[in-house]
C-alpha positions as CSV (number, residue, x, y, z in Angstrom):
1,M,22.5,-1.4,7.8
2,R,20.0,-2.6,5.2
3,T,21.6,-5.9,4.3
4,F,18.8,-7.7,6.1
5,L,16.4,-6.7,3.3
6,K,18.1,-9.1,1.0
7,D,16.9,-12.0,3.1
8,V,13.2,-11.0,3.8
9,K,10.8,-13.6,2.5
10,R,7.2,-12.4,3.3
11,I,6.6,-9.0,1.9
12,V,3.5,-6.8,1.9
13,I,3.6,-4.1,-0.8
14,K,1.2,-1.2,-0.7
15,I,0.8,0.8,-3.9
16,G,-0.9,4.2,-3.7
17,T,-3.4,5.7,-6.1
18,S,-0.8,8.3,-7.2
19,S,1.4,5.4,-8.6
20,L,-1.5,4.0,-10.6
21,I,-3.1,7.2,-11.9
22,H,-1.4,9.9,-13.8
23,P,-1.8,13.5,-12.6
24,N,-4.3,14.1,-15.3
25,G,-6.6,11.4,-14.0
26,K,-5.8,8.7,-16.6
27,V,-4.7,5.2,-15.7
28,N,-0.9,4.6,-15.6
29,F,-0.7,1.4,-17.6
30,S,3.1,1.4,-17.6
31,G,3.1,1.5,-13.8
32,I,0.7,-1.4,-13.6
33,D,2.6,-3.5,-16.0
34,Q,5.9,-2.8,-14.3
35,L,4.4,-3.6,-10.9
36,A,3.1,-7.0,-12.3
37,F,6.5,-7.7,-13.7
38,V,8.4,-6.9,-10.5
39,L,6.0,-8.9,-8.2
40,T,6.0,-11.9,-10.5
41,D,9.8,-11.9,-10.6
42,L,9.9,-11.8,-6.8
43,T,7.5,-14.6,-6.5
44,N,9.7,-16.6,-9.0
45,Q,12.6,-16.0,-6.6
46,G,10.6,-17.6,-3.8
47,K,9.4,-14.5,-2.0
48,E,5.8,-14.5,-0.6
49,I,4.1,-11.4,-1.9
50,I,0.9,-9.7,-0.9
51,L,-0.2,-6.5,-2.7
52,V,-2.4,-4.0,-1.0
53,S,-3.7,-1.8,-3.9
54,S,-5.4,1.6,-3.8
55,G,-6.8,3.0,-7.0
56,A,-10.4,1.8,-7.2
57,I,-11.9,5.3,-7.1
58,G,-9.2,6.8,-9.3
59,V,-9.8,4.1,-12.0
60,G,-13.5,4.5,-11.6
61,L,-13.3,8.2,-12.2
62,D,-11.4,7.6,-15.4
63,K,-13.7,4.8,-16.5
64,L,-16.8,7.0,-16.0
65,Q,-15.1,10.1,-17.3
66,I,-15.7,12.0,-14.1
67,S,-13.0,14.7,-13.6
68,K,-13.6,15.5,-9.9
69,R,-14.0,13.1,-7.0
70,P,-17.5,13.6,-5.5
71,S,-17.9,14.4,-1.8
72,E,-21.0,12.3,-1.3
73,I,-20.2,8.8,0.2
74,P,-22.8,6.9,-1.9
75,A,-21.3,8.4,-5.1
76,Q,-17.8,7.5,-4.0
77,Q,-18.9,3.9,-3.2
78,A,-20.6,3.6,-6.6
79,I,-17.5,4.8,-8.4
80,A,-15.3,2.5,-6.3
81,A,-17.5,-0.5,-7.4
82,V,-16.9,0.3,-11.0
83,G,-13.3,1.1,-10.5
84,Q,-12.5,-2.0,-8.4
85,F,-13.8,-4.3,-11.2
86,E,-11.8,-2.4,-13.8
87,L,-8.6,-2.3,-11.7
88,M,-8.7,-6.0,-11.2
89,H,-9.2,-6.5,-14.9
90,Y,-6.0,-4.5,-15.5
91,Y,-4.1,-6.5,-12.9
92,N,-5.4,-9.8,-14.1
93,Q,-4.4,-8.9,-17.7
94,R,-0.9,-7.9,-16.8
95,F,-0.1,-10.6,-14.3
96,F,-1.5,-13.2,-16.8
97,A,1.1,-11.9,-19.3
98,Y,3.8,-13.0,-16.9
99,N,2.0,-16.3,-16.1
100,Q,1.4,-15.2,-12.5
101,Q,-1.9,-16.2,-10.7
102,T,-3.5,-13.6,-8.5
103,A,-6.6,-13.5,-6.2
104,Q,-8.8,-10.6,-5.1
105,V,-9.4,-10.2,-1.3
106,L,-11.7,-7.3,-0.2
107,M,-11.6,-6.5,3.5
108,T,-13.4,-4.4,6.1
109,R,-12.2,-3.6,9.6
110,D,-14.6,-6.1,11.3
111,I,-12.9,-8.9,9.4
112,V,-9.8,-8.5,11.5
113,E,-11.4,-7.3,14.7
114,F,-13.7,-10.4,15.1
115,P,-11.5,-13.5,16.1
116,E,-13.3,-15.9,13.8
117,S,-13.2,-13.6,10.8
118,R,-9.6,-12.8,11.5
119,K,-8.7,-16.4,11.6
120,N,-10.5,-17.0,8.3
121,V,-8.8,-14.2,6.4
122,I,-5.4,-15.3,7.8
123,N,-6.0,-18.9,6.7
124,T,-7.0,-17.7,3.2
125,L,-3.9,-15.5,2.8
126,E,-1.6,-18.3,4.1
127,E,-3.1,-20.8,1.7
128,L,-2.8,-18.4,-1.3
129,L,0.9,-17.8,-0.4
130,K,1.5,-21.5,-0.1
131,M,0.1,-21.8,-3.6
132,S,2.4,-19.0,-4.9
133,I,-0.6,-16.9,-5.7
134,I,-0.4,-13.1,-5.1
135,P,-3.4,-11.9,-3.1
136,I,-4.5,-8.4,-4.2
137,I,-6.1,-6.7,-1.2
138,N,-8.2,-3.6,-1.1
139,E,-10.8,-2.2,1.4
140,N,-14.3,-3.1,0.4
141,D,-15.2,0.5,-0.3
142,T,-18.8,-0.3,-1.4
143,V,-19.8,-1.5,2.0
144,A,-17.3,0.1,4.4
145,V,-18.8,2.7,6.6
146,D,-17.5,4.7,9.7
147,E,-20.3,5.5,12.1
148,M,-20.5,5.9,15.8
149,D,-22.1,2.5,16.5
150,H,-20.6,0.5,13.5
151,S,-17.1,1.0,12.4
152,T,-16.0,-1.2,9.4
153,K,-13.6,1.2,7.7
154,F,-9.8,1.0,8.0
155,G,-9.5,4.7,7.1
156,D,-7.2,4.2,4.2
157,N,-5.0,1.6,2.6
158,D,-1.9,2.7,4.5
159,Q,-3.6,1.4,7.7
160,L,-4.9,-1.6,5.9
161,S,-1.5,-2.6,4.6
162,A,0.0,-2.3,8.1
163,I,-2.8,-4.4,9.6
164,V,-2.3,-7.1,6.9
165,A,1.5,-7.1,7.5
166,E,0.8,-7.5,11.3
167,I,-1.7,-10.3,11.1
168,I,0.3,-12.4,8.6
169,E,3.6,-11.6,10.4
170,A,5.3,-10.2,7.3
171,D,9.0,-9.5,7.4
172,L,8.6,-6.2,5.6
173,L,6.0,-3.6,4.4
174,I,7.0,-1.6,1.4
175,M,4.8,1.4,1.0
176,L,5.0,3.0,-2.4
177,S,3.8,6.6,-2.6
178,D,4.4,9.7,-4.7
179,I,7.1,11.0,-2.4
180,D,10.7,9.7,-2.0
181,G,10.4,9.1,1.7
182,F,9.9,10.9,5.0
183,Y,11.2,14.4,5.0
184,S,11.9,17.0,7.8
185,A,9.3,19.2,6.0
186,N,7.1,19.2,2.9
187,P,9.6,18.9,0.0
188,Y,7.1,20.4,-2.4
189,T,7.0,23.6,-0.5
190,N,10.3,23.7,1.3
191,K,13.5,23.3,-0.7
192,K,15.5,22.8,2.5
193,A,13.5,19.7,3.5
194,V,15.8,16.8,4.3
195,L,15.1,13.2,3.5
196,Y,15.4,10.9,6.5
197,K,17.2,7.6,5.6
198,S,15.9,5.9,8.7
199,I,13.5,6.3,11.6
200,N,13.5,4.1,14.7
201,K,10.5,5.5,16.6
202,I,7.4,7.5,16.0
203,D,7.1,10.3,18.5
204,E,5.5,13.8,18.7
205,A,8.5,15.4,17.0
206,V,8.3,13.1,14.1
207,M,4.5,13.4,13.7
208,A,4.9,17.2,13.8
209,K,6.9,17.0,10.6
210,A,4.1,15.3,8.7
211,G,2.0,17.2,6.2
212,G,-1.3,16.5,4.5
213,T,-2.4,14.6,1.4
214,V,-0.5,15.5,-1.7
215,S,-2.6,13.6,-4.3
216,S,-6.1,14.7,-5.2
217,F,-7.0,11.1,-6.1
218,G,-6.0,9.3,-2.9
219,T,-7.0,9.5,0.8
220,G,-3.8,8.9,2.7
221,G,-1.2,11.5,3.7
222,M,2.1,11.4,5.6
223,V,0.3,11.3,9.0
224,S,-1.4,8.1,7.8
225,K,1.9,6.6,6.7
226,L,3.5,7.4,10.0
227,K,0.6,5.7,11.9
228,A,1.1,2.7,9.7
229,A,4.8,2.8,10.5
230,E,4.0,3.0,14.2
231,R,2.0,-0.2,14.0
232,I,4.8,-1.9,12.1
233,L,7.4,-0.9,14.7
234,K,5.2,-2.2,17.5
235,S,5.0,-5.5,15.8
236,Q,8.8,-5.7,15.6
237,S,8.8,-5.6,11.8
238,A,10.1,-3.1,9.3
239,M,8.7,-0.7,6.7
240,V,10.2,1.2,3.8
241,L,8.5,4.3,2.4
242,A,9.6,5.1,-1.1
243,N,8.4,6.6,-4.4
244,G,6.4,4.1,-6.4
245,K,7.2,5.8,-9.7
246,P,8.6,3.5,-11.1
247,P,7.7,0.2,-9.2
248,R,11.1,-1.2,-10.2
249,I,12.4,0.6,-7.1
250,I,11.2,-2.5,-5.2
251,F,14.3,-4.3,-6.6
252,D,16.5,-1.6,-5.2
253,I,14.9,-1.7,-1.8
254,L,15.3,-5.5,-1.5
255,A,18.9,-5.2,-2.7
256,G,19.6,-3.2,0.4
257,N,20.1,0.1,-1.4
258,E,19.5,3.2,0.6
259,V,16.4,4.4,-1.2
260,G,13.3,5.8,0.6
261,T,13.0,5.8,4.4
262,L,13.5,2.7,6.5
263,F,11.3,2.4,9.6
264,K,12.9,-0.1,12.0
265,E,13.4,-0.1,15.8
266,D,17.2,-0.7,15.6
267,A,17.6,1.6,12.6
268,H,19.6,4.8,13.2
269,E,20.5,7.9,11.2
């Protein structure tokens, strides 16, 4: 059923904060290094890779030695500014070790909602992929706002990754989180929760099974991931939700192994 995954070429990979930051708030350097190794190897195989990376605020908190994420938006944006710079430094260092060129792309919602801006970002991404450069995308947290008359915020990187996959017509979105996939209930609180191997549509029954945010360092939860999957299904593409610890699981996914949850219209349990 998953044999098609062996042949996908253009892949968006979304890595969550929980895969980049340890539970104690310190940076997971092993995870970052392994992610760089895996994505470089995929690029060497001829795959076109785009990375949508969370983690700016988590890295910023660690850099500034702040133990708790502040609730004030200006404080979060300031921390994100510090963290984004530091996170890209880590990525640049580790990808450089594998001789892989990367590029930073910061986006806000208006970039994809205005036709000219949308065209420009698509052209940029297409050119980077043509040059075998891995774009590393994040929301521009320092300027993104969400007000009644001016909405520039995606909401979280789950939505951003789905939008990126849609506009560049990716074959697959791999969403790496801190959970093994989509369950019938919260596996952290319900030992009888069952992991779904595949989902072919997002309806009210599926949404009702989603819980809240598990990580204290990230913003997305299962509802957000299901909304991203819904967008992917509407664009006739596919998404796999899996545990990003460790990132080498990407190799298993692309080998067609049954890990995580596959979201695809013609996928059946």
